[in-house]
C-alpha positions in Angstrom: 0.0 0.0 0.0 1.2 3.5 -0.8 0.2 6.7 0.8 -0.3 9.9 -1.2 -0.3 13.4 0.2 -1.1 16.3 -2.0 -0.2 20.0 -1.4 0.1 23.2 -3.3 -3.6 24.1 -3.9 -5.1 27.4 -3.1 -7.1 30.4 -4.3 -5.6 32.0 -7.4 -6.7 34.4 -10.1 -7.2 33.5 -13.8 -4.0 33.4 -15.6 -1.9 32.4 -12.6 0.2 29.3 -12.2 0.3 26.6 -9.5 2.4 23.6 -8.9 0.7 20.8 -7.1 2.8 18.2 -5.3 2.1 14.6 -4.3 4.4 13.0 -1.7 4.5 9.3 -2.1 5.4 6.8 0.7 4.9 3.2 1.5 5.8 -0.1 -0.1 7.9 -0.2 -3.2 6.1 1.8 -5.9 8.7 2.1 -8.6 6.6 0.1 -11.0 3.4 2.1 -10.3 1.7 4.4 -12.7 1.0 7.8 -11.1 -1.5 10.3 -12.0 -3.9 13.2 -11.2 -7.6 13.4 -11.4 -9.9 16.3 -10.6 -13.5 16.7 -9.6 -15.4 20.0 -9.8 -18.6 20.6 -7.8 -21.5 18.8 -9.4 -19.3 17.2 -12.0 -17.9 13.8 -12.5 -14.3 12.9 -11.7 -12.0 13.8 -14.6 -8.6 12.3 -15.6 -5.9 14.9 -15.8 -2.6 13.4 -16.4 -0.4 10.3 -15.8 3.3 9.3 -15.7 5.5 6.5 -14.7 8.5 6.5 -12.4 10.7 5.4 -15.2 10.9 6.6 -18.8 9.6 9.8 -20.3 6.1 8.9 -21.3 3.2 11.1 -20.1 -0.5 11.3 -20.9 -2.9 14.2 -20.7 -6.5 14.8 -21.0 -7.3 16.8 -24.1 -8.7 19.6 -22.0 -5.4 20.3 -20.3 -2.9 19.7 -23.0 -0.5 22.6 -23.4 -1.2 24.1 -20.0 -0.6 21.2 -17.5 2.7 19.3 -17.1 3.1 16.2 -15.0 6.6 15.3 -13.7 8.2 13.3 -11.0 11.3 13.6 -8.8 12.4 10.0 -8.1 14.9 11.2 -5.4 12.1 13.0 -3.5 9.4 10.4 -4.2 7.2 13.2 -5.4 4.9 13.7 -8.3 4.1 17.2 -9.5 1.4 18.9 -11.6 2.4 22.3 -13.0 -0.7 24.2 -14.0 -0.3 27.3 -16.1 -2.7 29.9 -17.4 -5.4 28.8 -14.9 -9.0 29.3 -15.8 -12.1 29.4 -13.7 -13.1 26.0 -15.1 -9.9 24.5 -13.6 -11.6 24.9 -10.2 -11.7 21.5 -8.6 -10.3 19.2 -6.0 -7.2 17.7 -7.5 -6.3 14.2 -6.3 -3.1 12.3 -6.7 -3.5 8.6 -7.7 -1.4 5.5 -8.1 -1.9 2.3 -9.9 -0.4 -1.1 -9.1 -3.1 -2.7 -11.3 -2.0 -1.6 -14.8 1.3 -0.8 -16.4 0.0 1.7 -18.9 -1.0 5.3 -18.5 -4.6 4.8 -17.9 -7.3 7.5 -17.9 -9.8 5.1 -16.2 -10.2 5.9 -12.5 -11.0 2.2 -11.8 -7.4 1.4 -12.6 -6.0 3.4 -9.7 -6.1 1.7 -6.4 -4.5 4.4 -4.2 -5.9 7.9 -3.8 -4.8 11.0 -1.9 -7.3 13.2 0.0 -7.0 15.9 -2.6 -6.1 19.6 -2.7 -8.5 22.3 -3.6 -7.7 24.6 -6.5 -10.0 27.6 -6.8 -9.6 30.0 -9.7 -11.5 33.2 -9.3 -11.1 37.0 -9.8 
């Protein structure tokens, strides 16, 4: 079992940038797929991005391509989500996720068996 703790959310203005962090701990997770989902009030959970601990492959939802960047720091056991040019529609709870179930960069929440508590991002002027 892995533990995921997110940080970095907050109240920002449109056009601002944020970097979310996900500290990962627990049993060996070097083979896990890591990702981010978000859920806005009254909306369904939405895949945002995914990455592995090895290699350079990433995957993004079409809605965030070009503005969001997922990365990881293996030495710090941390996964990041850089969000640029924030929009009001980016307002949501952002959750870090990990999958020991699949080895590919899945966008299906059912493939992720570890979830953090989430961090709130609010974009408002």
